[in-house]
C-alpha positions as CSV (number, residue, x, y, z in Angstrom):
1,M,156.7,-30.4,140.1
2,Q,154.2,-28.2,138.2
3,F,155.4,-29.3,134.8
4,K,154.5,-33.0,135.3
5,H,151.3,-32.3,137.1
6,N,150.0,-30.0,134.4
7,L,150.7,-32.6,131.7
8,I,149.1,-35.4,133.6
9,A,146.1,-33.3,134.4
10,A,145.7,-32.4,130.8
11,A,146.0,-36.0,129.7
12,A,143.1,-36.9,132.1
13,I,140.7,-34.2,130.7
14,A,141.8,-33.8,127.1
15,V,139.3,-36.3,125.7
16,A,136.6,-33.8,126.6
17,S,138.0,-31.5,124.0
18,L,137.2,-34.0,121.2
19,A,133.8,-32.5,120.5
20,P,132.0,-33.2,117.2
21,G,133.2,-30.6,114.8
22,A,131.9,-29.2,111.6
23,S,131.6,-31.5,108.6
24,M,134.8,-32.0,106.6
25,A,135.7,-28.9,104.6
26,Q,134.2,-29.8,101.3
27,D,135.8,-26.9,99.4
28,F,139.3,-28.1,100.1
29,Q,141.2,-31.3,99.3
30,P,145.0,-31.4,99.6
31,E,147.1,-32.0,96.5
32,N,150.3,-34.0,97.0
33,P,150.0,-33.8,100.8
34,Q,153.2,-34.0,102.7
35,C,154.2,-34.7,106.3
36,I,157.6,-33.6,107.5
37,A,159.3,-35.7,110.3
38,P,162.1,-33.5,111.7
39,S,164.3,-36.5,112.3
40,N,165.7,-39.6,110.7
41,P,163.6,-42.7,110.2
42,G,162.9,-44.7,113.3
43,G,162.1,-42.0,115.9
44,G,158.9,-40.6,117.4
45,W,158.4,-37.9,114.8
46,D,158.8,-40.4,112.0
47,F,156.2,-42.6,113.7
48,I,153.8,-39.6,113.8
49,C,154.1,-38.9,110.1
50,R,154.0,-42.4,108.9
51,T,151.1,-43.4,111.1
52,T,149.1,-40.3,110.1
53,A,149.9,-40.8,106.4
54,R,148.7,-44.4,106.5
55,Y,145.5,-43.8,108.3
56,L,144.4,-40.7,106.5
57,F,144.7,-42.5,103.2
58,D,143.3,-45.8,104.3
59,L,140.2,-44.0,105.8
60,G,139.7,-42.1,102.6
61,V,140.2,-38.7,104.2
62,I,142.9,-37.8,101.6
63,E,142.7,-38.8,98.0
64,D,146.5,-38.8,97.3
65,T,149.1,-40.8,99.1
66,M,150.9,-38.6,101.7
67,Q,154.6,-38.1,101.2
68,V,156.7,-38.5,104.4
69,T,159.9,-36.4,104.3
70,N,162.6,-36.8,107.0
71,M,164.2,-33.4,107.5
72,T,166.9,-33.6,110.2
73,G,168.9,-30.8,111.8
74,G,168.8,-28.6,114.9
75,G,166.6,-30.9,116.9
76,G,163.7,-30.0,114.6
77,G,164.9,-26.4,114.1
78,V,165.7,-27.0,110.4
79,A,162.2,-28.2,109.7
80,F,160.6,-25.4,111.8
81,A,162.6,-22.7,109.9
82,H,161.7,-24.4,106.6
83,V,158.0,-24.2,107.3
84,T,158.0,-20.7,108.7
85,K,160.3,-19.1,106.2
86,E,159.8,-21.0,103.0
87,R,156.4,-22.6,103.1
88,N,154.3,-20.4,105.4
89,E,151.3,-20.5,103.1
90,D,151.4,-24.2,102.1
91,N,148.0,-25.7,102.5
92,N,149.2,-29.3,101.8
93,L,151.8,-29.5,104.6
94,I,151.7,-30.9,108.1
95,V,154.6,-31.4,110.5
96,A,155.2,-33.9,113.3
97,A,155.5,-32.3,116.8
98,S,156.0,-33.4,120.4
99,M,157.1,-32.3,123.8
100,S,160.5,-31.8,122.3
101,T,159.1,-29.2,119.9
102,S,157.7,-27.1,122.7
103,A,160.8,-27.6,124.8
104,R,163.1,-26.2,122.2
105,I,160.8,-23.1,121.7
106,A,160.8,-22.6,125.4
107,Q,164.6,-22.8,125.6
108,G,165.2,-20.6,122.6
109,I,166.9,-23.4,120.7
110,F,164.9,-22.6,117.6
111,E,166.5,-19.2,117.1
112,G,164.0,-16.4,117.0
113,A,161.1,-18.8,117.1
114,S,157.9,-18.4,119.1
115,F,154.6,-20.1,119.8
116,E,152.8,-17.8,117.3
117,D,155.0,-18.8,114.3
118,V,153.0,-21.9,113.3
119,H,149.4,-23.2,113.5
120,W,149.2,-25.8,116.2
121,L,147.0,-28.5,114.7
122,A,146.4,-31.3,117.2
123,T,147.7,-33.7,119.7
124,F,146.5,-37.3,119.4
125,G,148.6,-39.3,121.9
126,A,150.9,-39.2,124.9
127,E,153.4,-41.7,126.2
128,Y,155.9,-42.1,128.9
129,G,159.6,-41.9,128.6
130,A,161.9,-44.7,129.5
131,I,165.6,-45.4,130.2
132,A,167.1,-48.5,128.5
133,V,170.4,-50.3,128.4
134,A,171.8,-53.1,126.2
135,A,170.7,-56.6,127.1
136,D,174.2,-57.5,128.3
137,S,174.7,-54.2,130.3
138,E,176.3,-54.3,133.7
139,F,173.4,-52.1,134.9
140,Q,170.7,-54.4,136.1
141,T,168.5,-51.7,137.6
142,L,168.0,-48.0,137.4
143,N,169.7,-47.7,140.8
144,D,172.8,-49.4,139.4
145,M,173.1,-46.8,136.6
146,M,172.3,-43.8,138.8
147,N,174.9,-44.9,141.4
148,A,177.5,-45.0,138.6
149,I,176.5,-41.5,137.4
150,M,176.6,-40.1,141.0
151,E,180.1,-41.5,141.4
152,D,181.4,-40.3,138.0
153,P,178.9,-38.4,135.8
154,K,181.0,-38.8,132.7
155,S,181.3,-42.5,133.0
156,V,177.8,-43.1,131.7
157,G,176.9,-41.8,128.2
158,I,173.1,-41.5,127.7
159,A,171.9,-41.2,124.1
160,G,168.8,-39.4,122.9
161,G,167.3,-38.9,119.5
162,S,167.2,-35.2,119.8
163,S,169.4,-32.2,120.7
164,V,171.0,-31.0,123.9
165,G,168.3,-29.4,126.1
166,S,165.5,-31.5,124.5
167,Y,163.0,-33.6,126.5
168,D,165.2,-36.7,126.0
169,H,168.0,-34.7,127.7
170,I,165.7,-33.4,130.4
171,K,164.5,-36.8,131.5
172,P,167.9,-38.2,132.8
173,M,168.6,-34.8,134.4
174,L,165.4,-35.0,136.3
175,L,166.5,-38.5,137.5
176,A,169.9,-37.1,138.5
177,Q,168.1,-34.3,140.4
178,A,166.0,-36.8,142.2
179,A,169.1,-38.7,143.1
180,G,170.6,-35.7,144.8
181,M,173.0,-34.3,142.1
182,E,173.5,-30.6,142.6
183,D,174.6,-29.7,139.1
184,V,172.6,-31.9,136.8
185,T,174.2,-30.5,133.7
186,Q,177.1,-32.9,134.5
187,V,175.0,-35.7,133.1
188,K,176.7,-37.0,129.9
189,Y,174.1,-36.7,127.2
190,V,174.9,-37.7,123.6
191,S,172.7,-36.2,120.9
192,Y,171.6,-38.2,117.8
193,S,169.4,-37.3,114.9
194,G,166.5,-39.5,115.8
195,G,165.6,-42.4,118.1
196,G,166.8,-45.0,115.5
197,E,170.3,-43.5,115.5
198,A,170.3,-43.3,119.3
199,M,169.5,-47.0,119.5
200,T,172.3,-47.8,117.1
201,G,174.7,-45.9,119.4
202,L,173.6,-48.0,122.3
203,L,173.8,-51.3,120.5
204,S,177.2,-50.5,119.1
205,G,178.6,-49.7,122.6
206,S,179.1,-46.0,121.9
207,V,176.9,-45.1,124.9
208,Q,175.7,-47.0,127.9
209,A,172.0,-46.1,128.0
210,V,169.2,-44.5,125.9
211,S,166.7,-41.9,127.0
212,G,163.6,-41.9,124.8
213,D,159.9,-42.8,124.5
214,F,158.6,-46.3,125.2
215,S,157.2,-46.9,121.7
216,E,160.6,-46.2,120.2
217,M,162.1,-49.0,122.3
218,L,159.4,-51.6,122.2
219,G,160.6,-53.5,119.2
220,F,164.1,-53.8,120.6
221,V,162.7,-55.0,123.9
222,E,160.7,-57.7,122.2
223,S,163.8,-58.7,120.1
224,G,165.8,-59.1,123.3
225,D,168.4,-56.5,122.3
226,I,167.8,-54.1,125.1
227,R,166.3,-53.9,128.6
228,I,164.2,-51.0,130.0
229,I,165.5,-50.4,133.5
230,G,163.0,-47.6,134.3
231,I,159.8,-46.2,132.8
232,L,158.8,-42.7,133.8
233,A,155.2,-43.5,134.5
234,P,153.2,-43.2,137.8
235,E,152.7,-47.0,137.8
236,R,153.6,-50.0,135.7
237,L,152.0,-50.3,132.3
238,K,149.1,-52.6,132.1
239,N,150.4,-54.4,129.0
240,Y,154.0,-54.5,130.2
241,P,153.8,-55.3,134.0
242,D,157.4,-56.6,134.2
243,I,159.0,-53.2,133.4
244,P,159.6,-51.3,136.7
245,T,158.9,-47.6,137.1
246,A,161.5,-45.1,138.1
247,K,159.2,-44.1,140.9
248,E,159.1,-47.5,142.6
249,Q,163.0,-47.4,142.5
250,G,163.1,-44.2,144.5
251,Y,163.0,-41.5,141.7
252,D,159.8,-39.6,141.7
253,V,160.0,-38.5,138.1
254,I,157.1,-38.7,135.7
255,G,157.9,-38.0,132.0
256,A,155.0,-37.9,129.5
257,N,155.5,-36.9,125.9
258,W,152.7,-35.7,123.7
259,R,152.5,-36.5,120.1
260,G,150.9,-34.2,117.5
261,L,151.2,-32.0,114.5
262,Y,151.5,-28.4,113.4
263,M,151.1,-26.7,110.0
264,P,152.0,-23.4,108.3
265,K,150.5,-20.3,110.0
266,G,149.7,-18.7,106.7
267,A,147.6,-21.6,105.3
268,T,144.0,-20.8,104.5
269,D,141.2,-21.2,107.1
270,E,139.7,-23.9,104.9
271,A,142.9,-25.9,104.9
272,K,143.3,-25.6,108.7
273,E,139.8,-26.8,109.2
274,F,140.3,-29.7,106.8
275,W,143.4,-30.9,108.6
276,K,141.7,-30.5,112.0
277,Q,138.8,-32.6,110.9
278,A,141.1,-35.1,109.2
279,I,143.0,-35.8,112.4
280,M,139.7,-35.9,114.4
281,T,138.5,-38.6,112.0
282,M,141.7,-40.5,112.4
283,V,141.6,-40.6,116.2
284,E,138.1,-41.9,116.2
285,S,139.1,-44.9,114.2
286,E,139.1,-48.1,116.3
287,D,142.1,-49.5,114.4
288,F,144.0,-46.3,115.2
289,K,143.1,-46.6,118.8
290,A,144.3,-50.2,118.8
291,D,147.6,-49.2,117.3
292,L,148.1,-46.6,120.0
293,E,147.4,-49.1,122.7
294,A,149.8,-51.7,121.2
295,A,152.5,-49.0,121.3
296,A,151.6,-48.0,124.9
297,I,150.5,-44.6,123.7
298,E,147.6,-43.1,125.6
299,P,144.8,-41.3,123.7
300,F,145.4,-37.5,124.3
301,N,143.3,-35.3,122.0
302,N,143.5,-31.5,121.7
303,F,142.2,-29.4,118.8
304,G,141.6,-25.7,118.1
305,D,141.7,-23.4,121.1
306,D,142.4,-26.3,123.4
307,M,145.5,-27.2,121.4
308,D,146.7,-23.6,121.6
309,A,146.2,-23.4,125.3
310,F,147.9,-26.8,125.9
311,V,151.0,-26.0,123.8
312,Q,151.4,-22.6,125.4
313,G,151.1,-24.2,128.8
314,T,153.8,-26.7,128.1
315,I,156.1,-24.0,126.7
316,D,155.7,-22.1,129.9
317,D,156.2,-25.2,132.1
318,V,159.4,-26.2,130.2
319,A,160.8,-22.7,130.5
320,K,160.2,-22.8,134.3
321,L,161.7,-26.3,134.6
322,S,164.7,-25.5,132.4
323,K,165.5,-22.5,134.6
324,E,165.2,-24.7,137.7
325,I,167.7,-27.3,136.4
326,G,170.1,-24.7,134.9
327,I,169.6,-25.3,131.1
328,I,168.6,-21.6,130.6
329,Q,169.0,-18.5,132.7
């Protein structure tokens, strides 16, 4: 599948794009900096903002503590519209983004939105998706769950921390496609406003499984509340060798999710350069690298023209994939 191959190839070569840049823009320093996480606390976008805010301040890159604002709605569409329509020239604002952001643009979920509406700032990590169930679930393996779905698609509710058609939704549909389901839109996906809410849905028994990113699930795995029955990686993770891949269970599905940031298109060139250099400084921090490794997030760095090319490529790939599985015409 071209989509997964493009992302994996990009992950392998992206480190080359982290070339030494110009010195930090000395004529700009953000005042009251803010990062918008387009979800409730506990999800991947929230992780991006809070991690970035902490490191930029601790490293002395920004002088003021960065405010993190959770702005839910429309699977990130409310935040995207807020930035493009109300704060297009704000030099002090950055916004968390991921594969789900590019997926929604590709599918037209962000009404009237396009790649050109914002300034794509950077990616700094990529991680694999996973499917998890409650610790006491009847599903012991991914095959158990997929067999139940194939027998009765509506019998298994799969939660995700983002909207219908998002990457959290696409992942179980790809598994269903690999299992031989002809109409993968039959998969029962339940949308929540963030990974934290999706996990609450699972633990309360409202749904039978969760589709999300590994880092969102890690704490619940370690506490014994959930079990991951399949990770969408080409091989088992080095630090978590007991978690099986979907591939080894017969489902050749790879699901990698990039993590990054965008900012207002109308911000000044000085502000854009400052934030680019700020994120480059962050990703070079050994402590930051260690935190990514602990969360099973692989370094994945794109800036400037490389960032533009990468995001445009993912939008094109998601549009093609979405047509193949019937999400869009």
